[in-house]
C-alpha positions as CSV (number, residue, x, y, z in Angstrom):
1,M,20.3,-34.4,17.8
2,K,23.0,-31.9,16.9
3,A,21.8,-29.4,14.4
4,L,23.2,-29.5,10.9
5,P,25.9,-26.8,10.3
6,V,24.0,-25.2,7.5
7,N,22.8,-21.6,7.5
8,P,21.5,-20.0,4.3
9,D,22.9,-16.6,5.3
10,Q,26.4,-17.7,6.3
11,S,27.0,-20.8,4.2
12,P,29.3,-20.6,1.1
13,L,27.5,-20.0,-2.2
14,V,28.1,-23.5,-3.5
15,V,26.3,-24.9,-0.4
16,L,23.4,-22.4,-0.9
17,D,23.1,-23.5,-4.5
18,L,23.0,-27.2,-3.5
19,L,20.2,-26.5,-0.9
20,F,18.1,-24.9,-3.6
21,K,19.0,-27.4,-6.4
22,L,18.8,-30.7,-4.6
23,K,15.4,-32.2,-3.8
24,I,14.6,-34.5,-0.8
25,K,14.3,-37.4,-3.2
26,D,17.9,-36.8,-4.3
27,V,19.2,-37.2,-0.7
28,M,16.9,-39.6,1.1
29,T,17.4,-43.4,1.6
30,A,14.9,-45.1,-0.7
31,E,15.3,-48.6,0.9
32,V,13.3,-48.1,4.1
33,I,13.3,-50.5,7.0
34,T,9.7,-50.7,8.2
35,V,7.5,-52.7,10.6
36,Q,3.8,-53.5,10.7
37,R,1.2,-52.5,13.3
38,T,0.8,-56.1,14.4
39,D,4.6,-56.7,15.0
40,S,5.8,-56.9,18.6
41,L,7.9,-54.3,20.2
42,R,10.4,-57.0,20.9
43,K,10.8,-57.6,17.2
44,V,11.3,-53.9,16.7
45,Q,13.9,-53.8,19.4
46,H,15.9,-56.5,17.7
47,L,15.5,-54.9,14.3
48,M,16.8,-51.5,15.6
49,R,19.8,-53.3,17.3
50,D,20.7,-55.3,14.2
51,S,20.2,-52.4,11.8
52,R,21.8,-49.8,14.1
53,I,18.9,-47.4,13.8
54,S,16.9,-45.5,16.4
55,G,13.5,-45.1,14.6
56,V,11.3,-47.2,12.3
57,P,8.3,-46.2,10.3
58,V,5.2,-48.3,10.7
59,S,4.0,-49.0,7.2
60,E,1.8,-51.4,5.3
61,N,1.5,-51.4,1.5
62,R,3.5,-48.1,1.5
63,R,0.9,-46.4,3.7
64,L,2.4,-44.7,6.7
65,F,0.6,-45.3,10.0
66,G,3.1,-44.1,12.5
67,I,6.7,-44.3,13.8
68,I,8.4,-46.2,16.6
69,S,11.4,-44.7,18.2
70,I,14.1,-46.0,20.6
71,D,12.4,-44.0,23.3
72,D,9.2,-45.9,22.8
73,I,11.1,-49.2,23.1
74,I,12.8,-48.0,26.4
75,R,9.5,-47.0,27.9
76,A,7.9,-50.3,26.9
77,L,10.8,-52.2,28.5
78,D,10.5,-50.2,31.8
79,A,6.7,-50.8,31.9
80,G,6.9,-54.5,31.0
81,H,5.1,-54.0,27.7
82,I,7.9,-55.1,25.3
83,N,5.8,-57.9,23.9
84,D,2.9,-55.6,23.0
85,P,2.0,-54.9,19.3
86,V,3.5,-51.8,17.7
87,D,0.1,-50.0,17.2
88,R,-0.3,-49.6,21.0
89,H,2.8,-47.6,21.4
90,M,3.6,-45.9,18.0
91,S,3.5,-42.2,17.5
92,V,0.7,-41.4,15.0
93,N,1.3,-37.7,14.7
94,V,4.3,-38.0,12.4
95,V,6.1,-35.1,10.8
96,V,6.9,-36.0,7.2
97,L,8.6,-34.5,4.2
98,E,7.5,-34.7,0.6
99,E,10.0,-36.0,-2.0
100,D,9.8,-33.0,-4.3
101,M,10.6,-30.4,-1.6
102,P,14.0,-28.6,-1.9
103,L,16.6,-29.9,0.5
104,S,16.6,-26.6,2.3
105,F,13.2,-27.5,3.7
106,G,14.7,-30.7,5.1
107,I,17.4,-28.7,6.8
108,S,14.8,-26.5,8.4
109,Y,12.9,-29.6,9.7
110,F,16.0,-30.9,11.5
111,D,16.5,-27.5,13.1
112,K,12.8,-27.0,14.0
113,F,11.8,-30.5,15.3
114,K,15.2,-31.9,16.5
115,F,14.3,-35.4,15.2
116,G,17.0,-37.7,13.8
117,R,15.0,-38.7,10.7
118,F,11.8,-38.0,8.8
119,P,9.7,-40.3,6.6
120,V,9.3,-39.1,3.0
121,L,6.1,-39.3,1.1
122,N,5.2,-38.9,-2.6
123,H,2.2,-37.1,-4.1
124,N,0.0,-40.1,-3.4
125,N,1.0,-40.1,0.3
126,Q,2.9,-43.3,-0.2
127,L,6.1,-43.9,1.9
128,V,9.0,-43.7,-0.6
129,G,12.0,-43.0,1.6
130,I,13.5,-41.7,4.9
131,L,15.7,-38.7,5.4
132,S,18.3,-38.7,8.1
133,S,20.8,-36.1,9.1
134,R,23.6,-38.5,8.0
135,D,22.0,-38.6,4.5
136,V,22.1,-34.9,4.3
137,S,25.7,-34.6,5.5
138,T,27.0,-37.4,3.2
139,T,25.2,-36.1,0.1
140,L,26.3,-32.5,0.7
141,L,29.9,-33.7,1.1
142,L,29.8,-35.7,-2.1
143,E,28.1,-33.0,-4.1
144,L,30.6,-30.4,-2.8
145,L,33.5,-32.5,-4.0
146,K,31.9,-32.7,-7.5
147,E,31.3,-29.0,-7.5
148,Y,34.9,-28.2,-6.5
149,R,36.2,-30.5,-9.2
150,K,34.1,-28.6,-11.8
151,I,35.4,-25.3,-10.5
152,E,39.0,-26.6,-10.8
153,E,38.4,-27.7,-14.3
154,Q,37.0,-24.4,-15.3
155,L,39.5,-22.1,-13.7
156,P,42.1,-22.1,-16.5
157,H,39.5,-21.2,-19.1
158,H,37.3,-18.9,-17.0
159,A,36.6,-15.4,-18.3
160,P,34.1,-13.0,-16.8
161,Q,30.9,-12.6,-18.7
162,S,30.7,-9.3,-20.5
163,A,28.9,-6.5,-18.7
164,G,25.5,-5.2,-19.8
165,P,21.9,-5.3,-18.7
166,I,20.2,-8.7,-18.6
167,S,16.7,-9.7,-17.6
168,Q,14.5,-12.8,-17.3
169,R,11.1,-13.7,-16.0
170,F,9.9,-16.9,-14.3
171,R,6.4,-18.2,-13.9
172,I,5.7,-19.3,-10.3
173,N,2.9,-21.7,-9.7
174,R,1.0,-22.4,-6.4
175,Y,2.5,-25.2,-4.3
176,D,5.1,-26.0,-7.0
177,F,7.8,-26.9,-4.4
178,E,9.7,-28.9,-7.0
179,N,10.7,-25.8,-9.1
180,A,11.0,-23.4,-6.2
181,G,14.5,-21.9,-6.2
182,K,15.2,-21.9,-10.0
183,A,15.2,-18.2,-10.3
184,A,17.6,-17.9,-7.3
185,Q,19.9,-20.4,-9.0
186,A,19.9,-18.6,-12.3
187,I,20.6,-15.3,-10.7
188,K,23.5,-16.7,-8.7
189,K,25.2,-18.2,-11.8
190,I,25.0,-14.9,-13.7
191,L,26.4,-12.9,-10.8
192,I,29.3,-15.4,-10.4
193,K,30.2,-15.0,-14.1
194,R,30.3,-11.3,-13.5
195,N,32.7,-11.6,-10.6
196,V,30.2,-10.1,-8.2
197,P,31.4,-10.4,-4.5
198,S,30.0,-13.5,-2.8
199,A,28.3,-11.5,0.0
200,R,26.3,-9.6,-2.6
201,I,25.4,-12.7,-4.5
202,R,24.1,-14.3,-1.4
203,C,21.9,-11.3,-0.7
204,A,20.4,-11.5,-4.2
205,A,19.9,-15.2,-4.0
206,V,18.2,-15.1,-0.6
207,A,15.9,-12.3,-1.7
208,A,14.9,-14.1,-4.9
209,Y,14.4,-17.4,-3.1
210,E,12.1,-15.9,-0.5
211,M,10.1,-14.2,-3.2
212,E,9.6,-17.5,-4.9
213,I,8.6,-19.4,-1.8
214,N,6.2,-16.6,-0.8
215,Q,4.4,-17.0,-4.2
216,V,4.5,-20.8,-4.0
217,V,3.0,-20.9,-0.5
218,H,0.8,-17.8,-0.2
219,S,-0.4,-16.8,-3.7
220,I,-2.4,-18.4,-6.4
221,G,0.5,-18.0,-8.9
222,G,2.5,-15.1,-10.3
223,N,5.7,-14.0,-11.9
224,L,9.2,-13.3,-10.6
225,S,11.6,-11.3,-12.8
226,Y,15.0,-9.7,-12.5
227,V,17.0,-7.0,-14.2
228,I,20.8,-7.0,-13.7
229,D,23.2,-4.2,-14.7
230,D,26.7,-3.3,-13.7
231,D,25.7,-1.8,-10.4
232,K,22.6,-3.6,-9.1
233,I,20.0,-6.3,-9.5
234,E,16.3,-5.5,-9.3
235,L,13.8,-8.1,-8.4
236,F,10.1,-8.0,-9.0
237,A,7.6,-10.4,-7.6
238,I,4.0,-9.9,-8.9
239,D,1.2,-12.4,-8.1
240,D,-2.4,-12.7,-8.9
241,G,-3.8,-12.8,-5.3
242,P,-5.3,-13.1,-2.8
243,G,-3.5,-10.0,-1.5
244,I,-2.5,-9.0,2.0
245,A,-5.0,-7.4,4.4
246,N,-2.4,-5.6,6.6
247,V,1.0,-5.0,5.0
248,D,2.6,-3.5,8.1
249,Q,1.5,-6.5,10.1
250,A,2.8,-8.9,7.5
251,L,6.3,-7.2,7.8
252,E,6.5,-8.1,11.5
253,E,8.8,-11.0,12.3
254,G,6.9,-14.2,13.0
255,Y,3.5,-13.0,11.7
256,T,2.0,-15.4,9.2
257,T,-1.4,-16.2,7.6
258,A,-0.3,-19.7,6.6
259,N,-2.7,-22.5,7.3
260,E,-1.9,-25.5,9.5
261,W,-1.1,-27.7,6.4
262,I,1.5,-25.2,5.2
263,K,3.0,-25.0,8.7
264,S,3.2,-28.8,8.9
265,L,5.4,-28.7,5.8
266,G,7.8,-26.4,7.5
267,F,6.6,-23.1,6.0
268,G,4.7,-20.1,7.4
269,A,7.4,-19.0,9.9
270,G,6.6,-15.4,9.1
271,M,10.1,-14.5,8.0
272,G,9.9,-14.3,4.2
273,L,9.2,-10.6,3.7
274,T,11.4,-9.6,6.6
275,N,14.3,-11.6,5.2
276,I,13.9,-9.9,1.8
277,R,13.9,-6.5,3.5
278,R,16.9,-7.4,5.6
279,V,19.2,-8.4,2.7
280,A,18.0,-5.8,0.2
281,D,19.3,-2.3,-0.2
282,E,15.9,-1.1,-1.3
283,F,12.6,-2.7,-0.6
284,S,8.9,-1.9,-1.3
285,I,5.6,-3.8,-1.2
286,R,2.1,-3.0,-2.4
287,S,-0.9,-5.3,-1.9
288,T,-4.6,-5.1,-2.4
289,L,-7.1,-7.7,-1.2
290,G,-8.3,-9.7,-4.2
291,S,-5.9,-8.1,-6.6
292,G,-2.5,-9.5,-5.6
293,T,0.8,-8.3,-4.3
294,R,3.8,-6.6,-5.8
295,V,7.2,-6.8,-4.1
296,H,10.2,-4.9,-5.4
297,A,13.8,-5.3,-4.1
298,V,17.2,-3.9,-5.1
299,V,20.5,-5.3,-4.2
300,R,23.5,-3.1,-5.0
301,L,26.5,-5.1,-6.4
302,K,29.1,-2.3,-5.6
303,D,29.2,0.8,-3.5
304,S,30.0,4.3,-4.8
305,N,33.7,3.6,-4.7
306,G,33.4,0.5,-6.8
307,S,34.1,-1.9,-4.0
308,A,31.9,-4.6,-2.6
309,T,29.2,-3.8,-0.1
310,D,28.1,-6.4,2.5
311,K,24.8,-5.9,4.1
312,T,24.9,-9.3,5.8
313,R,27.6,-8.1,8.3
């Protein structure tokens, strides 16, 4: 499958905002075509042909048991097993998404696993939808059209927000994927109103988002706050534990302490802290086992000459 053309570091800000704002449930197809374990592969073959799909979840009473792909059908045809029941050939190690995850996680799944679609579960592990790359592309296109119409309507009346320090604090809760990204969205909107260059806004939004995700995934809860003035934005992420045993090791690309469940959700790639350090002009971290972690990042909004800086180049 061709990867979706979405990159958090290079995409326009309006796309970045949509990736943080939209949830999997906003994009997925809720009317899911499914089969049962006792159905024959021949039936699945006809279903795929008539529905023009290449994969079908195996589900009974909204419980997901596996998935059958077109590759499974082809192998069964070659081996003469096309009349076998589904449960003899289905894949039971299924990669799934959760409906409250931000769309950005879905994008990362397509890039990581190279599948064409992913079943979507709710908090009760019930099958509630399926997400395909086409769902993502279509929804992003429609949402972009809406956003650009809003921008066009606002242009004649737009006036930059008056300068002056502004601050805000967000409470971040463990495993709260549904609200992850709200601080990054708030920061982006304020910086847009202040006419900050897009490259600088992107750096601030990426840093804030990585801070939020780190607290959602790795901490037991904490706070993320920011202070914006005319020249810079300061970000502070302070959590309540469990702390980092070796900070230097945690700053190495690819190093992670995430458990297998977190990794199965598409997290734990070991890039969060390195991404923050990469986009920030100033970065520091302090951590004590059992006492939590404090991350501080500064993104300058202008250089000494008053023009935009772009650390992403």
